[in-house]
C-alpha positions in Angstrom: 45.8 33.6 25.5 46.9 30.9 27.8 50.5 29.8 27.6 53.5 28.5 29.4 55.5 30.8 31.6 58.5 29.8 29.7 58.4 30.3 25.9 58.9 27.5 23.5 62.0 29.2 22.3 63.3 29.5 25.9 64.5 25.9 25.6 67.5 24.8 23.7 65.7 24.5 20.4 67.8 22.0 18.6 68.1 19.4 21.3 64.5 20.0 22.4 63.1 19.5 18.9 65.2 16.3 18.5 63.8 15.0 21.8 60.2 15.9 20.7 60.5 14.1 17.4 61.7 10.9 19.0 58.9 11.1 21.6 56.3 11.6 18.9 57.7 8.5 17.0 57.5 6.3 20.0 53.9 7.3 20.8 52.7 5.0 18.0 54.7 2.0 19.0 52.4 0.8 21.8 49.3 1.8 23.6 51.1 1.4 26.9 53.5 4.2 26.1 50.7 6.6 25.1 48.7 5.9 28.2 51.8 6.7 30.3 52.2 10.0 28.6 48.5 10.8 29.1 48.9 10.2 32.8 52.0 12.3 32.9 50.2 15.1 31.0 47.4 15.1 33.4 49.7 15.4 36.4 51.6 18.3 34.8 50.0 21.7 34.6 50.2 22.4 30.9 48.5 24.7 28.5 45.3 23.3 27.1 44.4 24.5 23.6 42.2 23.2 20.9 44.2 21.6 18.1 42.8 20.9 14.7 39.6 22.8 13.7 36.7 20.6 12.5 35.5 21.3 9.0 33.9 19.1 6.4 37.2 17.6 5.1 36.4 14.3 6.8 33.9 13.6 4.0 36.7 13.5 1.4 37.8 10.0 2.6 39.7 11.6 5.4 37.9 10.4 8.5 41.2 10.0 10.4 41.5 13.8 10.6 38.4 13.7 13.0 38.5 10.3 14.6 41.7 8.6 15.9 40.0 5.2 15.8 40.0 5.5 11.9 43.8 5.1 11.7 44.5 2.0 9.6 40.8 1.1 9.5 40.9 0.3 5.8 42.9 -2.0 3.6 45.3 0.6 2.3 47.7 3.1 3.9 46.3 6.5 3.1 48.2 9.7 2.4 46.0 12.8 2.4 46.8 16.5 1.9 44.3 19.3 2.3 44.6 23.1 1.8 41.8 25.3 3.0 41.4 29.1 2.4 38.6 31.2 3.9 37.2 34.4 2.6 39.1 35.1 -0.6 40.0 38.8 -0.8 40.2 39.3 2.9 43.7 40.0 4.3 45.0 37.5 6.8 41.9 35.3 6.5 42.0 31.9 8.2 43.8 29.1 6.3 44.6 25.5 7.1 46.9 22.9 5.6 47.1 19.3 6.7 49.3 16.3 5.7 48.3 13.0 7.1 49.2 9.3 6.8 47.8 6.2 8.5 48.1 2.5 8.0 48.2 -0.9 9.8 51.5 -2.0 11.1 51.5 -5.2 9.1 49.5 -7.4 6.8 47.8 -9.4 9.5 48.2 -7.0 12.3 45.4 -5.5 14.4 47.5 -2.5 15.3 47.7 0.7 13.3 49.4 4.1 13.5 49.0 7.6 12.0 50.5 11.0 11.8 49.1 14.4 11.1 51.1 17.6 10.4 49.1 20.8 10.3 49.5 24.5 10.0 46.5 26.6 11.1 46.8 30.4 10.7 44.3 33.2 11.4 45.5 36.8 11.2 48.4 37.3 13.6 47.9 33.9 15.2 49.1 30.5 14.0 49.5 27.0 15.2 51.9 24.4 13.8 51.4 20.9 15.1 52.2 17.2 15.0 49.7 14.5 16.0 50.7 10.9 16.5 48.1 8.1 16.8 48.0 4.5 17.9 44.9 2.4 17.0 43.8 -1.2 17.7 41.2 -3.0 15.5 39.3 -6.0 16.9 38.1 -8.2 14.0 34.9 -9.9 14.9 33.8 -11.0 11.4 35.1 -13.3 8.7 36.1 -13.1 5.0 32.4 -12.8 4.0 31.3 -10.5 6.9 33.0 -7.2 7.9 32.5 -6.7 11.6 35.1 -4.6 13.5 35.5 -2.7 16.8 38.3 -0.1 16.9 40.0 2.1 19.5 42.3 5.0 18.9 44.4 7.3 21.0 46.2 10.5 19.7 48.7 12.8 21.2 49.2 16.3 19.7 52.3 18.6 20.1 51.6 22.2 19.0 53.6 25.4 18.8 51.2 28.4 19.3 52.5 31.7 18.0 51.3 35.4 17.9 53.3 37.7 15.6 51.9 41.2 15.3 55.0 42.8 13.7 53.0 43.6 10.5 50.4 45.6 12.5 50.7 49.1 11.2 48.3 51.2 13.4 49.9 50.9 16.8 53.7 50.6 17.4 53.3 49.1 20.8 50.9 46.4 19.5 53.2 45.7 16.6 56.0 44.7 19.1 54.0 41.8 20.4 55.6 38.4 19.6 54.6 35.5 21.7 55.3 31.8 21.3 54.4 28.9 23.5 54.2 25.1 23.3 51.4 22.8 24.5 50.1 19.3 24.0 46.7 17.6 24.1 45.1 14.3 23.4 42.1 12.6 21.8 40.5 9.3 22.4 38.0 7.5 20.2 36.1 4.3 19.4 34.6 3.0 16.2 32.3 0.2 15.2 31.8 -1.1 11.6 29.3 -3.7 10.4 29.0 -4.3 6.7 28.0 -0.9 5.3 27.4 0.7 8.7 30.0 2.8 10.3 29.9 4.7 13.7 32.5 6.8 15.6 32.7 8.3 19.1 35.6 10.6 19.9 36.5 12.8 22.9 38.8 15.6 21.8 41.1 17.7 24.0 41.2 15.5 27.1 43.5 17.9 29.1 41.9 20.6 31.2 44.6 22.3 33.2 45.8 25.7 31.9 48.5 28.0 33.2 48.4 31.8 32.9 52.1 32.7 32.4 51.5 36.3 33.6 50.6 35.7 37.2 51.3 32.0 37.7 47.6 31.3 38.6 46.1 28.0 37.5 42.5 27.8 36.2 40.4 25.2 34.4 40.2 25.6 30.7 37.8 23.0 29.5 38.0 22.5 25.7 36.6 19.0 25.7 34.6 18.2 22.6 32.5 15.1 22.3 31.9 13.9 18.7 29.4 11.2 17.6 29.1 10.2 14.0 27.5 7.5 11.9 27.0 6.5 8.3 25.4 3.8 6.1 26.6 2.8 2.6 24.3 1.0 0.2 23.3 0.8 -3.5 24.3 -1.0 -6.7 27.9 -0.6 -7.9 26.8 -0.7 -11.6 24.2 2.0 -11.0 24.6 4.4 -8.1 25.7 4.0 -4.5 24.7 6.2 -1.6 26.1 7.1 1.8 24.0 9.3 4.2 25.8 10.3 7.4 25.4 12.5 10.5 27.9 14.0 12.9 27.1 15.7 16.2 29.5 17.7 18.4 29.0 18.8 22.0 31.4 21.3 23.6 31.5 20.9 27.3 32.6 24.3 28.4 30.1 26.4 26.4 27.3 23.9 25.9 27.5 24.6 22.2 26.0 21.9 19.9 26.9 21.4 16.3 25.2 19.0 13.9 26.2 17.9 10.4 23.8 16.2 8.0 25.5 14.7 5.0 24.7 12.8 1.8 27.1 11.3 -0.7 26.5 9.7 -4.1 29.0 7.4 -5.9 29.1 6.5 -9.6 31.5 4.1 -11.3 32.4 4.6 -14.9 34.9 2.0 -16.0 37.9 2.3 -13.7 37.1 5.7 -12.3 34.8 6.5 -9.4 33.0 9.9 -9.4 31.3 11.1 -6.3 29.6 14.2 -4.9 28.5 15.2 -1.4 26.3 17.8 0.2 26.7 18.7 3.9 24.6 21.0 6.0 26.0 22.2 9.4 24.1 24.1 12.0 25.3 25.3 15.5 23.1 26.2 18.4 23.1 26.7 22.2 26.2 28.5 23.1 27.8 29.5 19.8 29.6 32.9 20.0 28.5 33.6 16.4 24.8 32.9 17.0 23.1 30.1 15.2 25.3 29.8 12.1 24.5 27.5 9.2 27.0 26.2 6.6 26.2 24.6 3.2 29.0 22.5 1.8 29.0 20.9 -1.7 31.9 18.6 -2.4 32.9 16.9 -5.7 35.6 14.3 -6.1 37.2 11.7 -8.3 39.0 8.4 -7.4 41.2 7.1 -10.1 43.2 3.9 -9.3 45.2 4.8 -6.2 44.6 8.6 -6.4 41.9 10.9 -5.1 41.2 14.6 -5.7 38.3 16.6 -4.4 37.1 20.2 -4.2 35.1 21.6 -1.3 33.1 24.9 -1.2 31.4 26.2 2.0 28.9 29.0 2.1 28.0 30.5 5.5 24.6 31.9 6.5 23.2 32.8 9.9 23.2 35.6 12.4 26.8 36.8 11.6 28.4 36.4 8.2 32.0 37.6 7.9 32.3 37.5 4.2 30.3 36.5 1.1 33.4 34.9 -0.4 32.9 31.4 1.0 35.5 28.8 2.0 37.5 26.8 -0.5 39.4 23.6 0.0 41.4 21.2 -2.2 42.1 17.6 -1.0 44.6 15.3 -2.6 45.2 11.6 -1.7 47.0 8.5 -2.6 46.6 4.9 -1.3 49.7 2.8 -0.7 50.6 -0.6 0.7 47.2 -2.0 -0.2 46.3 -5.6 0.9 43.7 -8.2 0.1 40.2 -6.9 0.0 37.9 -7.8 2.8 34.2 -8.3 2.9 31.9 -5.6 1.6 31.9 -2.5 3.7 31.7 1.3 3.6 34.1 3.1 1.2 36.7 4.1 3.9 37.2 0.4 4.6 37.4 -0.9 1.0 38.2 1.5 -1.8 36.1 0.5 -4.8 39.2 0.1 -7.0 41.5 -2.0 -4.8 
């Protein structure tokens, strides 16, 4: 485990957390401030850790969790909450909770901002983090043609903790309590044209890592390149469809991960029902062999509210449990503005 030589709690906690909160707020005020912080972060030797894990929750109208350029991309501000639990019946199994919000800064503004709070726990290890995003959308279309190029930059602040006090088999191991603080950054671009959507994101830009035990510095490359695309089509009064793909490449290990997804939408009066099926496979460098994941998702959009349920079943060389992964997503759209030209669902909700 890489961490600062000084623990997070070695600082004066109250004043440091106050300073950190103000710093996260000002990240989204202008691109210039974020760029300055990025340059500062590259010049400092900080821990580099991966932040949010990547699951299929981006398919539940939650693209912003994956791509910073999606912040404020639609016509409504979006509040989304997710709760994920893996391997029911297994003690200390991985779990993840996220709370996100993103919106444009004004009715006619090209700028947007977003925040994500997350809690990711796995056994004796946990991460609690805050991500702030600034995005800029360049409108190249008109009222009858949606054509937009977007850029987004995110900064993440994370407390990383190991607490083994509940370990019952070794008293020395049970005394281990470690806590450290690190930050990282993501950069992304997006292009939308009518029903077509595409995203490119580089996650975990920082490379430097410090070993707090011996003060030696080494490269810890956690960069992850993500490319995604989708196309939305069909008749609103019958059925609408959205096939999509997502590809990840992890620079350090050479691992490749591919998602193939398909969504179907059906309007019944003022309610939109939808279902999705996602297939994920990993190859070339995965520590768990060539794992495959099948993920069905069902959801309902009613007026300004959204709810969905996600189930993932793992197959492949190594399967930790037959219990599967379960996730609930809840959402609400606020501050909705005038609808723009026809586009994919994450641009224009079908009910607004």
